C-alpha positions as CSV (number, residue, x, y, z in Angstrom):
1,X,-0.1,-0.1,0.0
2,X,1.4,3.3,-1.0
3,X,-0.5,5.5,1.3
4,X,-0.1,6.4,4.7
5,X,-2.7,5.6,7.4
6,X,-3.1,9.3,8.6
7,X,-6.3,11.5,9.5
8,X,-6.8,14.5,7.1
9,X,-6.2,16.7,10.1
10,X,-2.2,17.0,10.9
11,X,-2.0,15.9,14.5
12,X,1.8,16.0,14.7
13,X,4.1,18.8,14.8
14,X,1.2,21.3,15.8
15,X,2.1,25.0,16.9
16,X,1.5,25.0,20.8
17,X,-1.4,27.7,20.8
18,X,-0.6,28.5,24.3
19,X,2.6,30.1,23.2
20,X,1.2,32.3,20.3
21,X,-2.1,33.4,21.4
22,X,-3.2,36.0,20.8
23,X,-2.6,35.8,17.1
24,X,-2.4,39.1,14.9
25,X,-3.1,36.7,11.9
26,X,-5.4,33.7,11.9
27,X,-3.7,30.4,11.1
28,X,-6.9,29.2,9.2
29,X,-9.7,30.6,7.2
30,X,-12.5,28.6,6.1
31,X,-14.3,30.0,2.9
32,X,-17.6,28.2,1.9
33,X,-17.9,28.3,-2.0
34,X,-21.4,26.7,-1.8
35,X,-23.6,25.9,1.0
36,X,-25.8,23.4,-0.7
37,X,-24.9,19.8,-1.5
38,X,-25.8,17.3,-4.1
39,X,-25.8,14.6,-1.4
40,X,-28.3,14.1,1.4
41,X,-26.2,12.4,4.0
42,X,-27.9,11.4,7.4
43,X,-25.0,12.8,9.5
44,X,-24.9,16.3,8.2
45,X,-27.3,19.0,8.4
46,X,-27.1,20.4,4.9
47,X,-28.3,16.9,3.9
48,X,-31.6,17.6,5.5
49,X,-33.0,20.3,3.2
50,X,-36.2,20.7,5.2
51,X,-34.1,21.5,8.4
52,X,-31.9,24.0,6.4
53,X,-35.1,25.7,5.1
54,X,-36.5,26.1,8.7
55,X,-33.4,28.0,9.8
56,X,-33.8,30.6,7.0
57,X,-30.2,30.0,6.0
58,X,-29.5,31.6,2.6
59,X,-28.8,29.0,-0.1
60,X,-26.5,29.3,-3.0
61,X,-22.8,30.0,-4.2
62,X,-20.4,32.6,-2.9
63,X,-20.1,35.7,-5.3
64,X,-16.8,35.5,-6.9
65,X,-16.4,39.4,-6.5
66,X,-16.8,38.9,-2.6
67,X,-14.4,36.0,-2.6
68,X,-11.8,38.2,-4.3
69,X,-12.5,40.7,-1.6
70,X,-11.9,38.2,1.1
71,X,-8.5,37.1,-0.5
72,X,-7.7,40.9,-1.1
73,X,-8.4,41.5,2.6
74,X,-5.6,39.2,3.8
75,X,-3.0,41.6,2.5
76,X,-3.8,43.8,5.9
77,X,-2.6,40.9,8.1
78,X,1.1,40.8,9.4
79,X,1.7,37.5,8.0
80,X,0.6,35.2,5.1
81,X,-2.4,32.8,6.1
82,X,-1.2,29.4,6.7
83,X,-4.2,27.6,5.5
84,X,-7.3,28.5,3.3
85,X,-10.0,25.8,3.6
86,X,-12.3,26.1,0.8
87,X,-15.2,24.2,2.3
88,X,-17.6,24.4,5.2
89,X,-21.2,23.2,4.8
90,X,-21.8,22.3,1.1
91,X,-20.2,20.4,-1.7
92,X,-17.4,23.0,-3.0
93,X,-17.1,21.6,-6.4
94,X,-20.7,22.7,-7.3
95,X,-19.2,26.3,-7.8
96,X,-18.5,26.7,-11.4
97,X,-15.4,29.0,-10.6
98,X,-13.7,26.7,-7.9
99,X,-10.6,26.3,-9.9
100,X,-10.6,30.1,-10.3
101,X,-11.0,30.7,-6.6
102,X,-7.9,28.4,-6.1
103,X,-5.8,30.2,-8.7
104,X,-6.8,33.8,-7.4
105,X,-5.4,32.7,-3.8
106,X,-2.4,31.2,-5.1
107,X,-1.6,34.3,-7.1
108,X,-2.2,36.8,-4.3
109,X,0.8,35.6,-2.3
110,X,-1.2,36.0,0.9
111,X,-1.9,32.3,1.3
112,X,0.6,29.5,2.1
113,X,-1.5,26.3,1.5
114,X,-5.1,25.6,0.1
115,X,-7.0,22.5,0.6
116,X,-10.8,21.4,0.1
117,X,-13.0,18.6,1.2
118,X,-15.4,17.0,-1.2
119,X,-17.8,14.1,-1.5
120,X,-15.8,13.3,-4.7
121,X,-19.0,12.8,-6.8
122,X,-17.8,15.6,-9.2
123,X,-14.1,14.7,-9.3
124,X,-14.2,13.9,-13.2
125,X,-11.0,14.2,-15.2
126,X,-12.5,17.3,-16.9
127,X,-13.4,18.9,-13.4
128,X,-10.2,18.1,-11.7
129,X,-7.7,19.3,-14.4
130,X,-8.3,23.0,-14.0
131,X,-8.4,22.6,-10.2
132,X,-4.9,20.9,-10.1
133,X,-3.4,23.4,-12.5
134,X,-4.7,26.1,-10.2
135,X,-2.1,24.9,-7.7
136,X,-4.4,23.3,-4.8
137,X,-2.4,21.7,-2.1
138,X,-4.5,19.0,-0.9
139,X,-8.0,17.5,-1.8
140,X,-9.7,15.5,1.2
141,X,-12.1,13.1,-0.3
142,X,-15.2,11.6,1.8
143,X,-16.2,8.1,0.9
144,X,-19.7,7.5,2.1
145,X,-19.9,3.7,1.2
146,X,-18.0,0.8,-0.2
147,X,-20.7,0.3,-2.8
148,X,-23.5,1.9,-4.9
149,X,-26.1,0.4,-2.5
150,X,-24.3,1.6,0.6
151,X,-24.1,5.2,-0.9
152,X,-27.8,5.2,-1.6
153,X,-28.5,4.0,2.1
154,X,-26.5,6.9,3.7
155,X,-26.5,9.7,1.2
156,X,-29.8,9.1,-0.8
157,X,-27.6,9.5,-3.9
158,X,-27.2,7.3,-7.0
159,X,-23.4,6.7,-7.1
160,X,-21.6,4.5,-9.6
161,X,-19.1,3.3,-7.1
162,X,-16.7,1.8,-9.7
163,X,-16.5,4.9,-11.7
164,X,-16.1,6.9,-8.4
165,X,-13.1,4.7,-7.9
166,X,-11.9,5.1,-11.3
167,X,-12.1,8.7,-10.9
168,X,-9.9,9.0,-7.9
169,X,-7.4,6.7,-9.5
170,X,-6.9,9.1,-12.7
171,X,-6.8,12.1,-10.2
172,X,-4.0,10.3,-8.5
173,X,-2.3,9.6,-11.5
174,X,-2.1,13.4,-12.4
175,X,-1.8,14.9,-9.0
176,X,1.6,16.4,-9.3
177,X,2.3,17.9,-5.9
178,X,-1.2,17.7,-4.7
179,X,-1.9,15.6,-1.9
180,X,-4.9,13.1,-2.0
181,X,-6.4,12.1,1.2
182,X,-9.3,9.5,1.5
183,X,-11.3,8.7,4.5
184,X,-14.4,7.1,5.4
185,X,-16.7,6.6,8.5
186,X,-15.9,3.3,10.0
187,X,-19.2,3.1,11.8
188,X,-20.8,2.0,8.4
189,X,-18.3,-0.7,7.6
190,X,-18.0,-4.4,8.4
191,X,-14.6,-5.8,9.0
192,X,-14.4,-7.2,5.4
193,X,-15.5,-3.5,4.2
194,X,-12.6,-2.0,6.1
195,X,-10.1,-4.3,4.5
196,X,-11.5,-3.5,1.1
197,X,-11.4,0.2,1.7
198,X,-7.5,0.0,2.2
199,X,-7.2,-2.3,-0.7
200,X,-9.0,-0.2,-3.0
201,X,-7.8,3.3,-2.1
202,X,-4.5,2.5,-0.4
203,X,-2.6,2.6,-3.7
204,X,-4.6,5.6,-5.3
205,X,-4.2,8.2,-2.3
206,X,-1.4,9.7,-0.2
207,X,-3.3,9.2,3.1
208,X,-6.2,7.0,3.8
209,X,-8.0,6.7,7.1
210,X,-11.2,5.1,8.8
211,X,-12.7,7.8,11.1
212,X,-15.8,7.5,13.5
213,X,-19.1,9.4,13.3
214,X,-18.7,12.3,15.7
215,X,-21.6,14.7,17.0
216,X,-19.7,17.8,15.9
217,X,-22.6,19.9,14.7
218,X,-24.2,21.9,17.4
219,X,-28.0,21.1,18.0
220,X,-27.8,18.2,15.4
221,X,-28.2,14.7,16.9
222,X,-25.8,12.4,14.7
223,X,-26.7,9.3,16.8
224,X,-30.3,9.8,16.5
225,X,-30.3,10.3,12.8
226,X,-27.9,7.6,11.9
227,X,-29.0,5.2,14.6
228,X,-25.4,4.5,15.5
229,X,-24.0,4.9,19.0
230,X,-20.9,6.9,19.2
231,X,-18.6,5.5,21.8
232,X,-15.1,7.2,20.9
233,X,-13.7,10.2,19.1
234,X,-13.4,10.7,15.6
235,X,-9.9,9.6,15.2
236,X,-10.3,6.7,17.9
237,X,-9.4,9.4,20.6
238,X,-11.0,9.3,24.0
239,X,-14.0,11.5,24.5
240,X,-13.1,14.4,27.0
241,X,-14.9,17.4,28.3
242,X,-13.2,20.7,27.2
243,X,-14.0,24.2,28.6
244,X,-12.2,26.4,26.0
245,X,-12.6,26.1,22.3
246,X,-9.2,26.7,20.6
247,X,-10.6,27.3,17.2
248,X,-11.7,30.9,18.0
249,X,-8.1,31.9,18.7
250,X,-6.6,30.6,15.3
251,X,-9.6,30.5,12.7
252,X,-12.9,31.9,11.5
253,X,-15.4,31.2,8.8
254,X,-16.6,33.2,5.7
255,X,-20.1,31.9,4.9
256,X,-21.3,31.7,1.3
257,X,-23.5,34.9,1.7
258,X,-20.5,36.8,3.1
259,X,-21.4,36.8,6.6
260,X,-18.7,35.7,9.0
261,X,-19.2,32.8,11.7
262,X,-17.0,32.5,14.7
263,X,-17.0,28.8,14.0
264,X,-16.9,26.5,11.0
265,X,-19.5,24.3,12.4
266,X,-22.0,27.2,12.6
267,X,-24.7,25.6,10.3
268,X,-27.6,27.4,11.6
269,X,-26.0,30.8,11.7
270,X,-26.1,31.3,15.4
271,X,-22.5,32.5,15.6
272,X,-22.3,35.4,13.2
273,X,-19.7,38.0,14.1
274,X,-19.3,40.2,10.9
275,X,-19.9,40.6,7.2
276,X,-17.0,40.8,4.6
277,X,-19.2,42.7,2.1
278,X,-18.9,45.8,4.5
279,X,-16.0,45.0,6.9
280,X,-12.4,44.0,6.3
281,X,-11.4,40.3,7.6
282,X,-8.8,42.2,9.7
283,X,-11.4,44.3,11.5
284,X,-13.6,41.2,12.0
285,X,-10.8,39.2,13.4
286,X,-10.0,42.0,15.9
287,X,-13.6,42.7,16.7
288,X,-15.4,43.3,20.1
289,X,-17.8,40.3,19.0
290,X,-14.8,38.1,18.7
291,X,-13.0,39.4,21.8
292,X,-16.2,38.7,23.9
293,X,-16.4,35.0,22.7
294,X,-12.8,34.3,23.5
295,X,-12.9,36.0,27.0
296,X,-16.2,34.1,27.8
297,X,-14.3,30.8,27.0
298,X,-11.3,31.6,28.9
299,X,-13.5,32.4,31.8
300,X,-15.3,29.0,31.8
301,X,-18.5,30.4,30.3
302,X,-18.6,28.4,27.2
303,X,-21.8,26.6,27.9
304,X,-23.5,30.0,28.5
305,X,-23.9,30.0,24.7
306,X,-26.4,27.6,23.7
307,X,-24.7,26.7,20.2
308,X,-21.1,26.6,21.9
309,X,-22.6,24.3,24.7
310,X,-24.1,21.7,22.2
311,X,-21.0,21.4,20.3
312,X,-19.5,17.8,20.0
313,X,-16.4,19.0,18.2
314,X,-14.5,19.8,21.4
315,X,-15.2,16.5,23.1
316,X,-14.8,14.1,20.0
317,X,-12.6,15.9,17.5
318,X,-10.3,18.3,19.3
319,X,-6.7,18.4,18.1
320,X,-5.6,21.0,20.7
321,X,-6.4,21.6,24.4
322,X,-5.6,25.0,26.0
323,X,-7.6,24.5,29.2
324,X,-4.8,24.5,31.8
325,X,-3.6,27.8,30.1
326,X,-6.9,29.6,30.3
327,X,-5.9,32.1,33.1
328,X,-2.7,32.9,31.6
329,X,-4.3,33.6,28.2
330,X,-6.8,35.4,29.5
331,X,-4.4,37.7,31.3
332,X,-2.8,38.2,27.9
333,X,-6.0,39.2,26.2
């Protein structure tokens, strides 16, 4: 097998946040090209179209001029952005100018690394060519079944599984310097299917990993919707209670309508802190709204906010833990 068995998130050699907070420049910026999806996955809020309508969340694609302003705004920060993540809630490849988004950010000089996460349905040779040529650094591919029948069960989508695999093989053959990561939720797999996953994707990806379902979406019950009991973290890590969310100290998320969320998991738009159409990214990053949230977390008041209180990302998926440094960081802020 050519691929390494590693999760899509880099868990090794991470910058100790307690040594660098507060950051004048965020490490990570999520930008959502499209907040709709061609799949209807049981484990994702976007997959429940009636639920999304009930929130009043605007549906559509990010205006390209707004996107260019986002990238141009990065020039105001002291340092280049470490990571631009072109995904959040929807299927990013549904945006007809996705390759242009990658190319514009690369040419700006304000972004060091660009990645995306896709369900892979649109990873056809014609589609991926311009994206690779634009210079994307990593493509994370979410596999949602090991057969066409399993895809239908969990995504309500007709998927030609053999063609899907062939498309990933073709992508891998011409990927150049782009890293290809393939991951799947192990909760839906038998032992035989787990072995097949490695056999099929192990030689057509740089990284492969079997994750677990996680209750990461606030106020969205993954266990109830999938019928699967979650007993460990997404990477096989132990479940733990955490007081401080580290993400709000190094990242923020631009929604498809131009509003900015404190959190990349803010699917219901309960944590909006600004709007890039009328504010600069730097002003939002240093805003009083962002500051209030950070202080509240460091003071142990995370659960005063209903959305943050219901977040399973911190207990099941957390790569960083700054709880023991809360008082020290509060003094710095």
